[in-house]
C-alpha positions, 0 to 999 in steps of 0.5 A, a space after each residue: 263688195 256685193 255690187 258695183 255701188 259698194 265697189 265705188 264706195 271702196 274706191 272712194 275710201 281708198 282714194 280719200 287717204 293717200 296712206 291707204 296702200 294695199 287693199 285685200 278683197 273678199 268675194 261679193 256678199 248678199 245684196 238683199 235678204 234672200 240673195 246668195 253670197 258668191 262664196 255660197 254659190 261656189 260651194 254649191 258649184 263644188 258639189 255640182 262638179 263632184 256629182 256631175 263633172 260640170 259647173 252647173 246652175 250655181 256657177 252661172 248665177 255667180 257669172 251673172 253677178 260678176 258680169 252685172 258688177 262690171 256693167 254697173 261700174 261701166 268698166 271696159 273690162 273683158 269679164 266674159 274672157 275672165 269668166 271663161 278662164 275661170 270655168 276652164 280652170 275649174 275643169 282642170 282643178 276641180 277641187 273645192 278650195 280652188 273652186 271657192 277661191 275663184 270668188 276672191 280671184 275674180 273680185 280682185 281682178 275687177 277691183 284692180 281694173 277699177 282702181 287701175 292698180 296692180 293685182 296680186 294673186 294670193 296663190 303666188 304669195 300666200 303659202 301654207 306648210 305641210 301641216 296646213 298652217 300658214 307658212 309665215 316666214 315664206 309668205 311675208 317674204 313673197 308678199 314684200 317682194 311682190 308689193 315692193 315699189 308698188 304705191 298701191 295694189 289689190 291682193 286677193 283674200 281668203 286663199 293661198 297655195 300649199 306645198 303641193 301647188 294646190 290652192 288652199 283656203 282659210 276658214 270662212 271669213 278668211 279674208 280678214 286673216 289675209 288682210 292681217 297677213 299683208 299688213 304684217 308683211 309690209 310692216 303697216 302702221 295700221 290694218 283697217 278692216 272695212 265691213 258692214 258694221 261700225 265696229 264691235 258692240 258690247 253684245 249681240 244686237 239681236 238679243 239686246 237692242 242697240 247695245 253700247 259700242 266698243 271704241 277700243 279693246 285689246 288683242 286678248 279681248 278681241 280673241 276671247 270675244 271673237 272665239 265666243 261668237 262676236 263675228 265682226 272679225 275672224 278670230 285668227 286674224 290677230 296672230 299675224 299683226 300681233 307679231 309686229 304690234 300693228 293695231 286693227 281698226 274696224 270700219 263701216 264701208 257704208 258709214 265711213 265717217 264712224 270711228 269704228 273700233 280700235 284693236 290695239 296690242 295688250 301692252 299698249 291698251 289704255 285701261 279706263 273705268 270700264 269693268 266689262 268690255 263685252 259679252 259673247 256666247 254660243 249655244 250647243 255644247 256637250 259637257 262630260 262630267 267626271 267624278 272620282 275619289 282621289 282623282 288628284 292623286 291619280 297620276 295621268 288621269 287627265 292624260 288618259 282622257 285626253 288620249 281618248 279624245 286624240 285618238 278620235 280627233 275630238 277637240 275640247 273647248 274648256 276643261 274646268 276641274 275640282 279636286 275630285 271632278 273634271 269636266 270637258 266641254 265639247 262642241 256638240 256638232 263634232 260629238 255625236 253618233 258613233 264617235 260619241 258612243 266610242 269616246 264615252 265608252 273608252 273614257 270609262 274603260 281608261 279611267 273608271 270614274 265613280 260617276 260620268 254624266 253627260 249634259 247636252 244643250 249647254 250654252 256658254 257665255 263669256 264676260 270679257 274685260 281687263 277691268 274685271 281683275 281690277 274691280 272687287 266684287 265683279 264675280 258677285 255682281 255677275 252671278 247675282 244678276 244671273 240669279 235674279 234672272 232665275 237662271 241656274 248656272 251649270 258650269 263656271 270657268 275662269 281663266 288665270 288671267 282674270 280676263 274672262 269668266 265663262 258660265 254655262 247655262 241651258 240653251 233655253 236660258 241663253 238669251 235671258 242670261 245675256 240680257 241680265 248680264 248686259 243690264 248689270 254692267 251696262 245699265 245706262 245703255 239699256 
């Protein structure tokens, strides 16, 4: 959606298939290297409003982008009035979520004018509960009512409204979630997510050149890969469609002829001879390692540690354990400064471990695939490949479903480990 040319591509895609009914839009992204995303400009606008009470230069840049798009499209659309309306509304509702949501709102209005179909404001149809989570029951009913009788419509992505009548956004990339919500509301046969890549790849192409494409994967595999850094699709977008067994297809706006990646309910997933579906990972985790004799016999040991995390608002990613050991893996970005000092001190006071060691600069790598549980020796191949690469494994964690194996290595060994694992399980594509 970065410019008028891309919007025309979207128009052609929509009109090439009569079964494509509803379109959920995100705000324009970068047109070229060094360009700014509209959402980033609006985050900057939020800072300007908070500091000066005025929209500032960033908003003027966003206005120019939108005016340029309408000019490229040759639309007889009063963009000047819409932008004035947006600026005036920011003056009235000068909080971050509202300001940032204007990117999707204005884009949706332009797209609806281009397609000559109705526009649905997500503020009126997407509702969040008191806990900050999507109120699915209410949202689906409102969307069904708003879209009833409409052959086609544009719905603004990324935002909705909370119980207090304030605009609330999803996390970054949340238009993916909005699309899934609309698909669930109308009982769609398929949720197509059009982006700038032709689906998922078996690993990060910045680490392995031209990795193998993934033609199909299950909801569970998607959740694991997205959570661990495969950023093609927002990791939370599967939850709405999973409730109704709606498949997702990732397609490339710039290469619509590509088949993309089909994501299907795990119950309908067709297993093949592929052992590993994909490899993904993240850097910069902290591991708290606790050791205490007879830990297994001490009732409430884990509870006491988790209570410390709860009191300080710290979430953990993984919790591998042994009979006398337990480790907690935490995102380093949320575990620093005074919070870190207090948590470590209070854990020591709460459980009196024999030893507590903290490791920083740890990278996690997830090897994901339903085929791993069906093939003898998968773990042996994985760790042999890592050993041959000269990498020391700091941590191992495997889920009970045998869908994934997660290894922790030093940040400095992250790329080397990913390449070694990829070459082991995808030898003919390197």
